[in-house]
C-alpha positions in Angstrom: -15.3 -18.7 0.9 -13.1 -20.5 -1.6 -9.4 -20.5 -0.7 -7.0 -20.2 -3.6 -3.2 -20.0 -3.2 -3.6 -19.3 0.6 -6.0 -16.4 0.1 -9.7 -16.4 1.0 -11.5 -14.8 -2.0 -14.9 -13.2 -1.6 -17.7 -15.6 -2.5 -20.4 -13.1 -3.6 -18.3 -11.5 -6.3 -17.6 -12.7 -9.9 -14.6 -14.9 -10.1 -12.5 -12.5 -12.3 -13.0 -9.9 -9.6 -12.4 -12.3 -6.7 -9.1 -13.4 -8.2 -7.9 -9.8 -8.0 -7.7 -10.2 -4.2 -4.6 -12.3 -4.7 -1.5 -10.2 -4.7 0.0 -10.1 -8.2 -3.2 -10.8 -10.1 -5.1 -8.0 -11.8 -8.2 -8.1 -13.9 -6.5 -8.9 -17.3 -4.6 -11.8 -15.7 -7.7 -13.0 -13.9 -9.6 -13.1 -17.2 -6.8 -15.1 -18.8 -6.8 -17.5 -15.9 -10.6 -18.0 -16.3 -10.2 -18.6 -20.0 -7.4 -21.2 -19.5 -9.5 -23.0 -16.9 -12.6 -23.0 -19.2 -14.6 -21.1 -16.6 -16.9 -18.2 -17.4 -15.6 -15.0 -15.8 -19.1 -14.0 -14.8 -19.7 -17.0 -12.5 -19.8 -16.1 -8.8 -17.0 -17.6 -6.6 -19.5 -19.4 -4.4 -20.8 -21.4 -7.4 -17.4 -22.9 -8.3 -17.0 -26.6 -7.9 -13.9 -28.1 -6.1 -12.6 -29.2 -9.5 -12.8 -25.7 -10.9 -11.1 -24.3 -7.9 -8.3 -26.8 -8.2 -7.9 -26.0 -11.9 -7.6 -22.3 -11.1 -5.1 -23.0 -8.3 -3.0 -25.2 -10.6 -2.8 -22.6 -13.3 -1.8 -19.8 -10.8 0.9 -22.0 -9.2 2.4 -23.0 -12.5 2.4 -19.8 -14.5 2.3 -16.8 -12.1 4.3 -15.4 -9.2 1.9 -14.4 -6.4 1.7 -13.5 -2.7 4.8 -14.2 -0.7 7.2 -15.0 -3.5 6.3 -11.8 -5.4 6.4 -9.6 -2.3 9.8 -11.0 -1.5 11.1 -10.4 -5.0 9.9 -6.8 -5.0 11.5 -6.1 -1.6 14.8 -7.6 -2.8 14.7 -5.4 -5.9 14.2 -2.3 -3.8 16.9 -3.3 -1.4 19.3 -3.8 -4.4 18.5 -0.3 -5.6 19.3 1.1 -2.1 22.5 -1.0 -1.9 23.9 0.3 -5.2 22.9 3.8 -4.2 21.0 4.5 -7.4 18.8 7.6 -7.6 15.7 5.5 -7.2 17.3 3.7 -4.2 18.1 6.9 -2.4 14.5 8.1 -3.0 13.3 4.9 -1.3 15.6 5.4 1.6 14.4 9.0 2.2 10.7 8.0 1.8 10.2 10.4 -1.1 8.3 9.8 -4.3 10.4 7.6 -6.6 8.8 8.2 -10.1 9.4 11.9 -10.6 6.5 13.4 -8.8 6.8 16.9 -7.4 7.4 17.2 -3.6 7.0 21.0 -3.1 3.3 20.4 -2.6 1.5 17.0 -2.3 3.5 13.8 -1.9 1.8 13.4 1.5 1.4 9.7 1.1 5.1 9.1 1.0 6.2 12.0 3.3 3.6 11.5 6.0 1.6 14.2 7.8 2.8 17.8 7.5 5.5 18.9 9.9 5.2 22.6 10.7 8.5 24.5 10.4 9.2 28.1 10.8 7.7 30.9 12.9 6.3 29.4 16.1 5.4 31.5 19.1 7.3 31.2 22.3 5.4 30.3 25.3 4.9 33.4 27.4 6.4 33.3 30.9 4.3 34.8 33.7 5.4 38.4 34.2 6.7 39.6 37.5 4.3 41.5 39.6 4.7 45.2 39.3 6.1 47.0 42.4 3.4 48.3 44.7 2.9 52.1 44.5 3.8 53.9 47.7 0.9 54.7 49.8 0.4 58.3 50.3 -1.3 61.3 49.0 -4.3 61.2 46.8 
């Protein structure tokens, strides 16, 4: 498994697909990286030479923000929105959809599993035994 920018990429997939396993690199960016490194995007990752892997690594480190740095930057941006109490920041705080989606139905990914509210039956308490009927006439 080739290791690029601290990530093990799958060796059986084409290189432009394998590069997408790195956080911050999608297919269009992966194709541009392959073009800059003079590597065919259809080559399997296991067939890359050490020199080609180092060229790809160099291009990614020079020109792209990936993995830890990008994750940190995104979290700092979200924290800033929460600190200035913008609308988007308050939506992040409340774990609700941020980009205008409806919440009356759906939005289960952000809100989590459904919490039942409303009419719930009370647990029945065992009733007292009825008084015994007086023994007597039939």
